[in-house]
FIKOLZA-1660 file (N, C-alpha, C; in steps of 0.1 Angstrom, whole numbers, plus 5000, padded with zeros to 4 digits):
% residues 263
   i   px   py   pz ch aa at
   1 4902 4898 4742  A  X  N
   1 4911 4892 4732  A  X CA
   1 4924 4899 4731  A  X  C
   2 4926 4910 4739  A  X  N
   2 4938 4917 4739  A  X CA
   2 4936 4931 4743  A  X  C
   3 4946 4940 4740  A  X  N
   3 4946 4954 4743  A  X CA
   3 4950 4962 4731  A  X  C
   4 4946 4974 4730  A  X  N
   4 4951 4984 4721  A  X CA
   4 4960 4994 4728  A  X  C
   5 4972 4995 4724  A  X  N
   5 4982 5004 4731  A  X CA
   5 4987 5015 4722  A  X  C
   6 4989 5026 4729  A  X  N
   6 4996 5038 4722  A  X CA
   6 5011 5037 4724  A  X  C
   7 5019 5036 4714  A  X  N
   7 5033 5035 4714  A  X CA
   7 5040 5047 4707  A  X  C
   8 5053 5049 4709  A  X  N
   8 5060 5060 4701  A  X CA
   8 5058 5058 4686  A  X  C
   9 5056 5046 4681  A  X  N
   9 5054 5044 4667  A  X CA
   9 5040 5044 4663  A  X  C
  10 5031 5046 4672  A  X  N
  10 5017 5047 4668  A  X CA
  10 5009 5036 4676  A  X  C
  11 4996 5035 4672  A  X  N
  11 4987 5026 4679  A  X CA
  11 4990 5011 4675  A  X  C
  12 4990 5003 4685  A  X  N
  12 4993 4988 4683  A  X CA
  12 4983 4980 4689  A  X  C
  13 4978 4970 4682  A  X  N
  13 4969 4960 4687  A  X CA
  13 4976 4947 4691  A  X  C
  14 4974 4943 4704  A  X  N
  14 4981 4931 4709  A  X CA
  14 4971 4921 4713  A  X  C
  15 4971 4910 4706  A  X  N
  15 4961 4899 4709  A  X CA
  15 4967 4889 4718  A  X  C
  16 4959 4884 4727  A  X  N
  16 4964 4874 4737  A  X CA
  16 4952 4865 4742  A  X  C
  17 4955 4853 4746  A  X  N
  17 4945 4845 4753  A  X CA
  17 4940 4851 4766  A  X  C
  18 4949 4858 4772  A  X  N
  18 4946 4864 4785  A  X CA
  18 4952 4877 4787  A  X  C
  19 4945 4887 4792  A  X  N
  19 4950 4900 4796  A  X CA
  19 4950 4901 4811  A  X  C
  20 4961 4904 4818  A  X  N
  20 4962 4905 4832  A  X CA
  20 4964 4920 4835  A  X  C
  21 4954 4925 4843  A  X  N
  21 4955 4939 4847  A  X CA
  21 4963 4940 4860  A  X  C
  22 4976 4944 4860  A  X  N
  22 4984 4945 4871  A  X CA
  22 4989 4959 4872  A  X  C
  23 4981 4969 4867  A  X  N
  23 4986 4983 4866  A  X CA
  23 4981 4992 4877  A  X  C
  24 4980 4987 4889  A  X  N
  24 4979 4995 4901  A  X CA
  24 4965 5000 4904  A  X  C
  25 4965 5009 4914  A  X  N
  25 4952 5013 4920  A  X CA
  25 4945 5023 4911  A  X  C
  26 4952 5029 4901  A  X  N
  26 4945 5037 4891  A  X CA
  26 4944 5030 4878  A  X  C
  27 4941 5017 4878  A  X  N
  27 4942 5008 4867  A  X CA
  27 4934 5013 4855  A  X  C
  28 4941 5015 4844  A  X  N
  28 4934 5018 4831  A  X CA
  28 4926 5006 4826  A  X  C
  29 4932 4994 4828  A  X  N
  29 4925 4982 4823  A  X CA
  29 4912 4980 4830  A  X  C
  30 4912 4982 4843  A  X  N
  30 4900 4981 4851  A  X CA
  30 4890 4991 4847  A  X  C
  31 4894 5003 4844  A  X  N
  31 4884 5013 4840  A  X CA
  31 4879 5010 4827  A  X  C
  32 4887 5006 4817  A  X  N
  32 4882 5003 4804  A  X CA
  32 4873 4991 4804  A  X  C
  33 4875 4982 4813  A  X  N
  33 4866 4970 4814  A  X CA
  33 4853 4973 4821  A  X  C
  34 4852 4986 4827  A  X  N
  34 4841 4990 4834  A  X CA
  34 4837 4981 4845  A  X  C
  35 4847 4977 4853  A  X  N
  35 4845 4968 4865  A  X CA
  35 4842 4978 4876  A  X  C
  36 4830 4976 4883  A  X  N
  36 4827 4985 4894  A  X CA
  36 4836 4983 4906  A  X  C
  37 4839 4994 4913  A  X  N
  37 4848 4994 4924  A  X CA
  37 4841 4998 4937  A  X  C
  38 4843 4990 4947  A  X  N
  38 4837 4993 4960  A  X CA
  38 4847 5000 4969  A  X  C
  39 4844 5013 4972  A  X  N
  39 4853 5021 4980  A  X CA
  39 4851 5020 4995  A  X  C
  40 4861 5016 5003  A  X  N
  40 4859 5014 5017  A  X CA
  40 4863 5026 5025  A  X  C
  41 4869 5037 5018  A  X  N
  41 4872 5049 5025  A  X CA
  41 4885 5049 5031  A  X  C
  42 4891 5061 5032  A  X  N
  42 4904 5063 5038  A  X CA
  42 4905 5078 5043  A  X  C
  43 4906 5080 5056  A  X  N
  43 4906 5094 5061  A  X CA
  43 4919 5101 5062  A  X  C
  44 4929 5096 5055  A  X  N
  44 4942 5102 5055  A  X CA
  44 4950 5100 5042  A  X  C
  45 4960 5108 5040  A  X  N
  45 4969 5106 5029  A  X CA
  45 4983 5106 5035  A  X  C
  46 4993 5102 5027  A  X  N
  46 5007 5101 5032  A  X CA
  46 5016 5109 5023  A  X  C
  47 5025 5116 5029  A  X  N
  47 5036 5123 5023  A  X CA
  47 5049 5116 5025  A  X  C
  48 5055 5112 5014  A  X  N
  48 5068 5104 5014  A  X CA
  48 5079 5114 5012  A  X  C
  49 5089 5114 5021  A  X  N
  49 5101 5122 5020  A  X CA
  49 5113 5115 5025  A  X  C
  50 5124 5121 5023  A  X  N
  50 5137 5115 5027  A  X CA
  50 5144 5124 5037  A  X  C
  51 5150 5118 5047  A  X  N
  51 5159 5126 5056  A  X CA
  51 5173 5118 5056  A  X  C
  52 5184 5125 5056  A  X  N
  52 5197 5118 5056  A  X CA
  52 5199 5110 5069  A  X  C
  53 5206 5099 5068  A  X  N
  53 5209 5091 5079  A  X CA
  53 5223 5094 5084  A  X  C
  54 5226 5092 5097  A  X  N
  54 5239 5094 5103  A  X CA
  54 5243 5081 5110  A  X  C
  55 5256 5079 5112  A  X  N
  55 5262 5067 5117  A  X CA
  55 5256 5064 5131  A  X  C
  56 5253 5074 5139  A  X  N
  56 5249 5072 5153  A  X CA
  56 5234 5069 5153  A  X  C
  57 5227 5069 5142  A  X  N
  57 5212 5066 5142  A  X CA
  57 5209 5052 5145  A  X  C
  58 5198 5049 5151  A  X  N
  58 5193 5035 5152  A  X CA
  58 5189 5030 5138  A  X  C
  59 5188 5017 5137  A  X  N
  59 5184 5011 5124  A  X CA
  59 5170 5006 5124  A  X  C
  60 5163 5005 5135  A  X  N
  60 5150 5000 5136  A  X CA
  60 5140 5010 5131  A  X  C
  61 5128 5005 5126  A  X  N
  61 5118 5015 5122  A  X CA
  61 5113 5024 5134  A  X  C
  62 5110 5036 5131  A  X  N
  62 5106 5046 5141  A  X CA
  62 5091 5050 5138  A  X  C
  63 5083 5050 5149  A  X  N
  63 5069 5054 5148  A  X CA
  63 5067 5065 5158  A  X  C
  64 5064 5077 5154  A  X  N
  64 5063 5088 5164  A  X CA
  64 5050 5095 5162  A  X  C
  65 5044 5099 5174  A  X  N
  65 5031 5107 5174  A  X CA
  65 5034 5119 5183  A  X  C
  66 5033 5131 5177  A  X  N
  66 5035 5143 5185  A  X CA
  66 5023 5152 5182  A  X  C
  67 5015 5154 5192  A  X  N
  67 5002 5162 5190  A  X CA
  67 4994 5153 5180  A  X  C
  68 4989 5160 5170  A  X  N
  68 4981 5153 5160  A  X CA
  68 4989 5149 5148  A  X  C
  69 5002 5148 5149  A  X  N
  69 5010 5144 5138  A  X CA
  69 5016 5130 5139  A  X  C
  70 5016 5123 5128  A  X  N
  70 5021 5109 5129  A  X CA
  70 5032 5108 5119  A  X  C
  71 5044 5103 5123  A  X  N
  71 5056 5102 5115  A  X CA
  71 5062 5089 5116  A  X  C
  72 5065 5082 5105  A  X  N
  72 5071 5069 5104  A  X CA
  72 5084 5070 5096  A  X  C
  73 5095 5063 5102  A  X  N
  73 5108 5064 5096  A  X CA
  73 5113 5050 5093  A  X  C
  74 5117 5047 5081  A  X  N
  74 5123 5034 5077  A  X CA
  74 5137 5036 5073  A  X  C
  75 5146 5029 5079  A  X  N
  75 5161 5030 5077  A  X CA
  75 5164 5024 5063  A  X  C
  76 5170 5031 5054  A  X  N
  76 5174 5026 5041  A  X CA
  76 5189 5027 5039  A  X  C
  77 5197 5027 5049  A  X  N
  77 5212 5027 5047  A  X CA
  77 5217 5041 5049  A  X  C
  78 5217 5049 5038  A  X  N
  78 5222 5062 5038  A  X CA
  78 5211 5073 5040  A  X  C
  79 5199 5068 5041  A  X  N
  79 5188 5078 5043  A  X CA
  79 5176 5071 5050  A  X  C
  80 5167 5080 5056  A  X  N
  80 5155 5075 5062  A  X CA
  80 5144 5077 5052  A  X  C
  81 5136 5067 5049  A  X  N
  81 5124 5069 5041  A  X CA
  81 5113 5072 5051  A  X  C
  82 5107 5084 5050  A  X  N
  82 5097 5089 5060  A  X CA
  82 5083 5090 5054  A  X  C
  83 5074 5086 5062  A  X  N
  83 5059 5088 5059  A  X CA
  83 5053 5097 5069  A  X  C
  84 5048 5108 5064  A  X  N
  84 5042 5118 5072  A  X CA
  84 5027 5117 5069  A  X  C
  85 5019 5113 5079  A  X  N
  85 5005 5111 5077  A  X CA
  85 4998 5124 5079  A  X  C
  86 4989 5128 5070  A  X  N
  86 4981 5140 5070  A  X CA
  86 4966 5137 5068  A  X  C
  87 4957 5146 5073  A  X  N
  87 4943 5144 5070  A  X CA
  87 4941 5144 5055  A  X  C
  88 4930 5137 5051  A  X  N
  88 4926 5135 5037  A  X CA
  88 4926 5149 5030  A  X  C
  89 4932 5150 5019  A  X  N
  89 4932 5161 5010  A  X CA
  89 4938 5174 5016  A  X  C
  90 4947 5172 5026  A  X  N
  90 4952 5184 5033  A  X CA
  90 4965 5189 5027  A  X  C
  91 4970 5182 5017  A  X  N
  91 4983 5186 5011  A  X CA
  91 4983 5200 5005  A  X  C
  92 4972 5204 4997  A  X  N
  92 4972 5218 4992  A  X CA
  92 4974 5229 5002  A  X  C
  93 4967 5226 5014  A  X  N
  93 4968 5236 5024  A  X CA
  93 4982 5237 5030  A  X  C
  94 4989 5225 5032  A  X  N
  94 5003 5225 5037  A  X CA
  94 5012 5233 5027  A  X  C
  95 5010 5231 5014  A  X  N
  95 5018 5238 5004  A  X CA
  95 5016 5253 5004  A  X  C
  96 5003 5257 5007  A  X  N
  96 5000 5271 5008  A  X CA
  96 5007 5277 5019  A  X  C
  97 5010 5270 5030  A  X  N
  97 5016 5275 5042  A  X CA
  97 5031 5278 5039  A  X  C
  98 5037 5271 5029  A  X  N
  98 5051 5273 5026  A  X CA
  98 5060 5262 5031  A  X  C
  99 5072 5261 5025  A  X  N
  99 5081 5250 5028  A  X CA
  99 5087 5252 5042  A  X  C
 100 5089 5265 5046  A  X  N
 100 5095 5267 5059  A  X CA
 100 5086 5262 5070  A  X  C
 101 5073 5264 5069  A  X  N
 101 5063 5259 5079  A  X CA
 101 5063 5244 5079  A  X  C
 102 5064 5238 5067  A  X  N
 102 5064 5224 5066  A  X CA
 102 5077 5218 5073  A  X  C
 103 5088 5225 5071  A  X  N
 103 5101 5220 5077  A  X CA
 103 5099 5221 5093  A  X  C
 104 5092 5230 5098  A  X  N
 104 5089 5231 5112  A  X CA
 104 5081 5219 5117  A  X  C
 105 5071 5216 5109  A  X  N
 105 5063 5204 5112  A  X CA
 105 5071 5191 5113  A  X  C
 106 5080 5190 5103  A  X  N
 106 5088 5178 5103  A  X CA
 106 5098 5178 5115  A  X  C
 107 5104 5189 5118  A  X  N
 107 5113 5190 5129  A  X CA
 107 5106 5187 5142  A  X  C
 108 5093 5191 5143  A  X  N
 108 5086 5188 5156  A  X CA
 108 5083 5174 5158  A  X  C
 109 5083 5166 5148  A  X  N
 109 5079 5152 5149  A  X CA
 109 5090 5142 5146  A  X  C
 110 5101 5146 5141  A  X  N
 110 5112 5137 5136  A  X CA
 110 5121 5133 5147  A  X  C
 111 5120 5137 5159  A  X  N
 111 5128 5132 5170  A  X CA
 111 5143 5134 5168  A  X  C
 112 5151 5124 5168  A  X  N
 112 5166 5126 5167  A  X CA
 112 5170 5132 5154  A  X  C
 113 5161 5131 5144  A  X  N
 113 5164 5137 5130  A  X CA
 113 5159 5151 5128  A  X  C
 114 5155 5157 5139  A  X  N
 114 5148 5170 5137  A  X CA
 114 5157 5181 5131  A  X  C
 115 5170 5180 5133  A  X  N
 115 5179 5190 5127  A  X CA
 115 5181 5188 5112  A  X  C
 116 5175 5177 5107  A  X  N
 116 5177 5175 5092  A  X CA
 116 5165 5179 5084  A  X  C
 117 5155 5185 5091  A  X  N
 117 5143 5188 5084  A  X CA
 117 5145 5198 5072  A  X  C
 118 5156 5206 5074  A  X  N
 118 5158 5216 5063  A  X CA
 118 5163 5210 5050  A  X  C
 119 5166 5196 5051  A  X  N
 119 5170 5189 5039  A  X CA
 119 5158 5187 5029  A  X  C
 120 5146 5189 5034  A  X  N
 120 5135 5189 5025  A  X CA
 120 5133 5203 5020  A  X  C
 121 5140 5206 5009  A  X  N
 121 5142 5219 5004  A  X CA
 121 5130 5225 4997  A  X  C
 122 5121 5216 4991  A  X  N
 122 5110 5222 4984  A  X CA
 122 5099 5210 4983  A  X  C
 123 5088 5214 4979  A  X  N
 123 5077 5204 4978  A  X CA
 123 5079 5194 4967  A  X  C
 124 5088 5197 4957  A  X  N
 124 5091 5187 4947  A  X CA
 124 5098 5175 4952  A  X  C
 125 5104 5176 4964  A  X  N
 125 5110 5165 4971  A  X CA
 125 5101 5156 4979  A  X  C
 126 5088 5159 4978  A  X  N
 126 5078 5152 4986  A  X CA
 126 5068 5145 4976  A  X  C
 127 5066 5132 4979  A  X  N
 127 5057 5124 4971  A  X CA
 127 5044 5123 4978  A  X  C
 128 5033 5125 4971  A  X  N
 128 5019 5124 4978  A  X CA
 128 5014 5110 4974  A  X  C
 129 5010 5102 4984  A  X  N
 129 5002 5090 4982  A  X CA
 129 4988 5093 4986  A  X  C
 130 4979 5093 4976  A  X  N
 130 4965 5095 4979  A  X CA
 130 4960 5081 4984  A  X  C
 131 4957 5080 4996  A  X  N
 131 4954 5067 5002  A  X CA
 131 4940 5062 4998  A  X  C
 132 4938 5050 4994  A  X  N
 132 4925 5044 4991  A  X CA
 132 4925 5030 4995  A  X  C
 133 4913 5026 5000  A  X  N
 133 4911 5011 5002  A  X CA
 133 4898 5008 4994  A  X  C
 134 4900 5000 4984  A  X  N
 134 4889 4996 4976  A  X CA
 134 4891 4982 4970  A  X  C
 135 4881 4977 4964  A  X  N
 135 4882 4964 4957  A  X CA
 135 4871 4962 4947  A  X  C
 136 4874 4955 4936  A  X  N
 136 4863 4952 4927  A  X CA
 136 4856 4939 4932  A  X  C
 137 4843 4938 4929  A  X  N
 137 4836 4927 4933  A  X CA
 137 4839 4915 4925  A  X  C
 138 4842 4917 4912  A  X  N
 138 4846 4906 4903  A  X CA
 138 4859 4909 4897  A  X  C
 139 4869 4900 4899  A  X  N
 139 4882 4902 4895  A  X CA
 139 4884 4898 4880  A  X  C
 140 4874 4891 4874  A  X  N
 140 4876 4885 4861  A  X CA
 140 4864 4888 4852  A  X  C
 141 4867 4889 4840  A  X  N
 141 4858 4888 4829  A  X CA
 141 4864 4878 4818  A  X  C
 142 4856 4874 4809  A  X  N
 142 4862 4865 4799  A  X CA
 142 4874 4871 4792  A  X  C
 143 4886 4864 4794  A  X  N
 143 4898 4869 4788  A  X CA
 143 4906 4880 4796  A  X  C
 144 4901 4883 4808  A  X  N
 144 4906 4893 4816  A  X CA
 144 4907 4889 4831  A  X  C
 145 4918 4892 4838  A  X  N
 145 4920 4890 4852  A  X CA
 145 4927 4902 4858  A  X  C
 146 4922 4907 4869  A  X  N
 146 4928 4917 4877  A  X CA
 146 4935 4911 4889  A  X  C
 147 4947 4916 4892  A  X  N
 147 4954 4912 4904  A  X CA
 147 4961 4924 4911  A  X  C
 148 4965 4923 4923  A  X  N
 148 4972 4934 4930  A  X CA
 148 4963 4945 4932  A  X  C
 149 4969 4957 4933  A  X  N
 149 4961 4969 4935  A  X CA
 149 4950 4972 4925  A  X  C
 150 4952 4967 4913  A  X  N
 150 4941 4968 4903  A  X CA
 150 4929 4962 4907  A  X  C
 151 4930 4951 4915  A  X  N
 151 4918 4944 4920  A  X CA
 151 4914 4948 4934  A  X  C
 152 4924 4953 4942  A  X  N
 152 4921 4957 4956  A  X CA
 152 4932 4966 4961  A  X  C
 153 4929 4979 4960  A  X  N
 153 4939 4989 4966  A  X CA
 153 4940 4988 4981  A  X  C
 154 4952 4987 4986  A  X  N
 154 4954 4985 5000  A  X CA
 154 4959 4999 5006  A  X  C
 155 4956 5000 5019  A  X  N
 155 4961 5012 5027  A  X CA
 155 4976 5009 5029  A  X  C
 156 4984 5020 5032  A  X  N
 156 4998 5018 5035  A  X CA
 156 4999 5012 5050  A  X  C
 157 4989 5011 5057  A  X  N
 157 4990 5005 5071  A  X CA
 157 4996 4991 5070  A  X  C
 158 5007 4990 5077  A  X  N
 158 5015 4977 5077  A  X CA
 158 5024 4975 5065  A  X  C
 159 5023 4984 5055  A  X  N
 159 5032 4982 5043  A  X CA
 159 5031 4969 5036  A  X  C
 160 5018 4964 5036  A  X  N
 160 5016 4950 5031  A  X CA
 160 5010 4949 5017  A  X  C
 161 5007 4960 5011  A  X  N
 161 5001 4960 4998  A  X CA
 161 5009 4952 4988  A  X  C
 162 5022 4954 4988  A  X  N
 162 5031 4947 4978  A  X CA
 162 5030 4932 4981  A  X  C
 163 5029 4928 4994  A  X  N
 163 5029 4914 4997  A  X CA
 163 5017 4907 4991  A  X  C
 164 5005 4913 4992  A  X  N
 164 4993 4907 4986  A  X CA
 164 4994 4907 4971  A  X  C
 165 5000 4917 4965  A  X  N
 165 5001 4918 4951  A  X CA
 165 5010 4906 4946  A  X  C
 166 5021 4904 4952  A  X  N
 166 5029 4892 4948  A  X CA
 166 5022 4879 4950  A  X  C
 167 5015 4878 4962  A  X  N
 167 5008 4865 4964  A  X CA
 167 4997 4863 4954  A  X  C
 168 4990 4874 4950  A  X  N
 168 4981 4872 4939  A  X CA
 168 4987 4867 4926  A  X  C
 169 4999 4872 4923  A  X  N
 169 5006 4868 4911  A  X CA
 169 5010 4853 4912  A  X  C
 170 5015 4849 4923  A  X  N
 170 5019 4835 4925  A  X CA
 170 5007 4826 4924  A  X  C
 171 4996 4829 4930  A  X  N
 171 4984 4821 4930  A  X CA
 171 4979 4820 4915  A  X  C
 172 4979 4832 4908  A  X  N
 172 4975 4832 4894  A  X CA
 172 4983 4823 4886  A  X  C
 173 4996 4823 4888  A  X  N
 173 5005 4814 4880  A  X CA
 173 5003 4800 4883  A  X  C
 174 5001 4796 4896  A  X  N
 174 4999 4782 4900  A  X CA
 174 4986 4777 4893  A  X  C
 175 4976 4785 4893  A  X  N
 175 4963 4781 4888  A  X CA
 175 4963 4781 4872  A  X  C
 176 4968 4791 4866  A  X  N
 176 4966 4793 4852  A  X CA
 176 4977 4788 4843  A  X  C
 177 4990 4787 4848  A  X  N
 177 5001 4782 4839  A  X CA
 177 4998 4769 4833  A  X  C
 178 4993 4759 4841  A  X  N
 178 4991 4746 4834  A  X CA
 178 4980 4746 4824  A  X  C
 179 4970 4755 4825  A  X  N
 179 4959 4757 4816  A  X CA
 179 4964 4763 4803  A  X  C
 180 4972 4774 4804  A  X  N
 180 4977 4781 4793  A  X CA
 180 4986 4773 4784  A  X  C
 181 4991 4762 4788  A  X  N
 181 5000 4753 4780  A  X CA
 181 4991 4748 4768  A  X  C
 182 4978 4745 4771  A  X  N
 182 4970 4738 4761  A  X CA
 182 4959 4746 4755  A  X  C
 183 4954 4757 4763  A  X  N
 183 4942 4764 4759  A  X CA
 183 4941 4777 4766  A  X  C
 184 4932 4785 4761  A  X  N
 184 4928 4798 4767  A  X CA
 184 4920 4795 4780  A  X  C
 185 4923 4801 4791  A  X  N
 185 4915 4799 4803  A  X CA
 185 4901 4804 4802  A  X  C
 186 4892 4796 4807  A  X  N
 186 4878 4800 4807  A  X CA
 186 4875 4809 4819  A  X  C
 187 4863 4816 4819  A  X  N
 187 4860 4825 4830  A  X CA
 187 4861 4817 4843  A  X  C
 188 4856 4805 4844  A  X  N
 188 4856 4797 4856  A  X CA
 188 4870 4795 4861  A  X  C
 189 4880 4794 4852  A  X  N
 189 4894 4792 4856  A  X CA
 189 4899 4805 4863  A  X  C
 190 4896 4816 4857  A  X  N
 190 4900 4829 4862  A  X CA
 190 4894 4832 4875  A  X  C
 191 4881 4828 4877  A  X  N
 191 4875 4830 4890  A  X CA
 191 4881 4822 4901  A  X  C
 192 4888 4812 4898  A  X  N
 192 4895 4804 4909  A  X CA
 192 4905 4812 4915  A  X  C
 193 4911 4821 4908  A  X  N
 193 4922 4830 4914  A  X CA
 193 4915 4839 4925  A  X  C
 194 4904 4845 4921  A  X  N
 194 4897 4854 4931  A  X CA
 194 4893 4845 4943  A  X  C
 195 4887 4834 4940  A  X  N
 195 4883 4825 4951  A  X CA
 195 4894 4822 4961  A  X  C
 196 4906 4820 4955  A  X  N
 196 4918 4816 4963  A  X CA
 196 4922 4828 4972  A  X  C
 197 4922 4840 4966  A  X  N
 197 4928 4852 4972  A  X CA
 197 4918 4862 4979  A  X  C
 198 4905 4859 4978  A  X  N
 198 4896 4869 4983  A  X CA
 198 4896 4870 4998  A  X  C
 199 4896 4859 5005  A  X  N
 199 4894 4860 5019  A  X CA
 199 4906 4867 5026  A  X  C
 200 4919 4864 5022  A  X  N
 200 4930 4871 5029  A  X CA
 200 4929 4886 5025  A  X  C
 201 4925 4889 5013  A  X  N
 201 4924 4903 5009  A  X CA
 201 4913 4911 5017  A  X  C
 202 4901 4905 5019  A  X  N
 202 4891 4912 5026  A  X CA
 202 4894 4913 5041  A  X  C
 203 4901 4902 5046  A  X  N
 203 4904 4902 5061  A  X CA
 203 4915 4913 5063  A  X  C
 204 4925 4914 5054  A  X  N
 204 4935 4924 5056  A  X CA
 204 4930 4938 5055  A  X  C
 205 4921 4940 5045  A  X  N
 205 4915 4953 5044  A  X CA
 205 4906 4957 5056  A  X  C
 206 4899 4947 5062  A  X  N
 206 4891 4949 5074  A  X CA
 206 4901 4954 5085  A  X  C
 207 4912 4948 5087  A  X  N
 207 4922 4952 5097  A  X CA
 207 4927 4966 5094  A  X  C
 208 4930 4969 5082  A  X  N
 208 4935 4983 5079  A  X CA
 208 4924 4993 5082  A  X  C
 209 4911 4990 5079  A  X  N
 209 4901 5000 5082  A  X CA
 209 4899 5002 5097  A  X  C
 210 4901 4991 5105  A  X  N
 210 4900 4993 5119  A  X CA
 210 4911 5002 5124  A  X  C
 211 4923 5000 5119  A  X  N
 211 4934 5008 5124  A  X CA
 211 4932 5023 5120  A  X  C
 212 4928 5025 5108  A  X  N
 212 4927 5039 5103  A  X CA
 212 4915 5046 5110  A  X  C
 213 4904 5039 5112  A  X  N
 213 4892 5046 5118  A  X CA
 213 4893 5048 5133  A  X  C
 214 4900 5039 5140  A  X  N
 214 4900 5039 5154  A  X CA
 214 4913 5044 5161  A  X  C
 215 4924 5045 5152  A  X  N
 215 4937 5049 5157  A  X CA
 215 4942 5061 5150  A  X  C
 216 4943 5060 5136  A  X  N
 216 4949 5071 5129  A  X CA
 216 4940 5083 5127  A  X  C
 217 4928 5081 5123  A  X  N
 217 4919 5093 5121  A  X CA
 217 4917 5101 5134  A  X  C
 218 4914 5095 5146  A  X  N
 218 4912 5102 5158  A  X CA
 218 4925 5110 5162  A  X  C
 219 4937 5103 5160  A  X  N
 219 4950 5109 5163  A  X CA
 219 4952 5122 5155  A  X  C
 220 4949 5121 5142  A  X  N
 220 4952 5133 5134  A  X CA
 220 4944 5145 5138  A  X  C
 221 4933 5143 5145  A  X  N
 221 4924 5154 5150  A  X CA
 221 4929 5160 5163  A  X  C
 222 4938 5153 5170  A  X  N
 222 4942 5158 5183  A  X CA
 222 4952 5169 5183  A  X  C
 223 4952 5177 5194  A  X  N
 223 4962 5188 5195  A  X CA
 223 4972 5184 5206  A  X  C
 224 4970 5174 5214  A  X  N
 224 4979 5169 5224  A  X CA
 224 4984 5155 5220  A  X  C
 225 4995 5151 5224  A  X  N
 225 5001 5138 5222  A  X CA
 225 4993 5128 5230  A  X  C
 226 4986 5118 5224  A  X  N
 226 4978 5108 5231  A  X CA
 226 4987 5097 5238  A  X  C
 227 4981 5090 5247  A  X  N
 227 4988 5078 5252  A  X CA
 227 4988 5067 5241  A  X  C
 228 4998 5058 5242  A  X  N
 228 4998 5047 5233  A  X CA
 228 4986 5039 5234  A  X  C
 229 4980 5034 5223  A  X  N
 229 4968 5026 5224  A  X CA
 229 4971 5013 5231  A  X  C
 230 4961 5006 5237  A  X  N
 230 4963 4995 5245  A  X CA
 230 4970 4983 5238  A  X  C
 231 4967 4981 5225  A  X  N
 231 4974 4970 5218  A  X CA
 231 4990 4972 5218  A  X  C
 232 4994 4984 5216  A  X  N
 232 5008 4987 5216  A  X CA
 232 5014 4986 5230  A  X  C
 233 5007 4990 5241  A  X  N
 233 5011 4988 5254  A  X CA
 233 5012 4973 5258  A  X  C
 234 5003 4965 5252  A  X  N
 234 5004 4951 5255  A  X CA
 234 5016 4945 5248  A  X  C
 235 5019 4949 5236  A  X  N
 235 5031 4943 5229  A  X CA
 235 5043 4948 5236  A  X  C
 236 5043 4960 5242  A  X  N
 236 5055 4965 5249  A  X CA
 236 5057 4957 5262  A  X  C
 237 5047 4952 5268  A  X  N
 237 5048 4945 5281  A  X CA
 237 5051 4931 5279  A  X  C
 238 5046 4925 5268  A  X  N
 238 5049 4910 5266  A  X CA
 238 5055 4908 5252  A  X  C
 239 5069 4909 5252  A  X  N
 239 5076 4908 5239  A  X CA
 239 5073 4896 5231  A  X  C
 240 5069 4884 5237  A  X  N
 240 5066 4872 5229  A  X CA
 240 5054 4874 5220  A  X  C
 241 5045 4884 5223  A  X  N
 241 5034 4886 5215  A  X CA
 241 5037 4893 5201  A  X  C
 242 5049 4899 5201  A  X  N
 242 5053 4906 5189  A  X CA
 242 5055 4898 5176  A  X  C
 243 5056 4885 5178  A  X  N
 243 5058 4876 5167  A  X CA
 243 5046 4876 5158  A  X  C
 244 5034 4878 5164  A  X  N
 244 5022 4876 5156  A  X CA
 244 5019 4888 5147  A  X  C
 245 5020 4901 5152  A  X  N
 245 5019 4912 5142  A  X CA
 245 5031 4911 5132  A  X  C
 246 5043 4907 5136  A  X  N
 246 5054 4906 5127  A  X CA
 246 5051 4896 5116  A  X  C
 247 5045 4885 5120  A  X  N
 247 5042 4875 5110  A  X CA
 247 5031 4880 5100  A  X  C
 248 5021 4887 5106  A  X  N
 248 5010 4892 5098  A  X CA
 248 5016 4902 5087  A  X  C
 249 5025 4911 5091  A  X  N
 249 5030 4920 5082  A  X CA
 249 5039 4914 5072  A  X  C
 250 5048 4905 5076  A  X  N
 250 5058 4899 5067  A  X CA
 250 5053 4888 5058  A  X  C
 251 5043 4880 5063  A  X  N
 251 5039 4868 5056  A  X CA
 251 5025 4869 5051  A  X  C
 252 5016 4875 5060  A  X  N
 252 5002 4876 5056  A  X CA
 252 4994 4864 5061  A  X  C
 253 4981 4865 5058  A  X  N
 253 4972 4855 5063  A  X CA
 253 4972 4842 5055  A  X  C
 254 4976 4843 5042  A  X  N
 254 4976 4831 5034  A  X CA
 254 4988 4831 5025  A  X  C
 255 4999 4826 5029  A  X  N
 255 5011 4826 5020  A  X CA
 255 5009 4818 5008  A  X  C
 256 5016 4822 4997  A  X  N
 256 5016 4814 4985  A  X CA
 256 5030 4810 4981  A  X  C
 257 5031 4798 4976  A  X  N
 257 5044 4792 4972  A  X CA
 257 5043 4788 4957  A  X  C
 258 5054 4791 4950  A  X  N
 258 5054 4787 4936  A  X CA
 258 5053 4772 4934  A  X  C
 259 5044 4768 4926  A  X  N
 259 5042 4753 4924  A  X CA
 259 5043 4750 4909  A  X  C
 260 5045 4760 4900  A  X  N
 260 5046 4757 4886  A  X CA
 260 5060 4751 4883  A  X  C
 261 5060 4742 4873  A  X  N
 261 5073 4736 4869  A  X CA
 261 5082 4746 4863  A  X  C
 262 5095 4744 4864  A  X  N
 262 5105 4753 4858  A  X CA
 262 5103 4754 4843  A  X  C
 263 5104 4766 4837  A  X  N
 263 5102 4767 4823  A  X CA
 263 5112 4758 4815  A  X  C
% end
């Protein structure tokens, strides 16, 4: 029937026909509803950091593997958003080694941006993403619906978690908006959202698990730089094949389109 919230002016009770939990992978609403979560496992974490961009830099995404280190760079105009993949729960050890050692790690794997590693001045400039792949078996209870990471935390593989979250929201709007005009949605109405979105969610998570278990996890254990895996060699040899992974990342397995009338 609603939520109880703590506000600067005190506790407030908010009543509603429907509560939608869209509060992310550490969802408070999911925890309070005691919805069980199935954990699919994740053998790595991600450190987010920034390196300055220069005019002579390329603009395309960069994926580098040096030894057992994996580094991804995304061009953001005046800086590079960088993802440094590390073994699960390894960040405290890296911090214990000191920032100078970490700068050396970045320089070793950052390629053309190696001389900018000193711009990471301290560990406060680094964001830790504790990677998780999980999902609840039931997205809905009477009066409650979970969507996005609250219903299914995605791995950063492919950068597609936000895509699925937005698609969940669009599907929920298409299904529930006409109902909410006249009445509170019943449990069967809420379950239609899960039925609509479950198979692309599970298929995408299956793909992410394969990538992390058979590519990322073994690479992070290596001491020498491995050869590119055969799927990447295939894409490099036949450029026309690249449209399919690009479509998967950009659009997903089941696109959603807004069908609700304008307010």
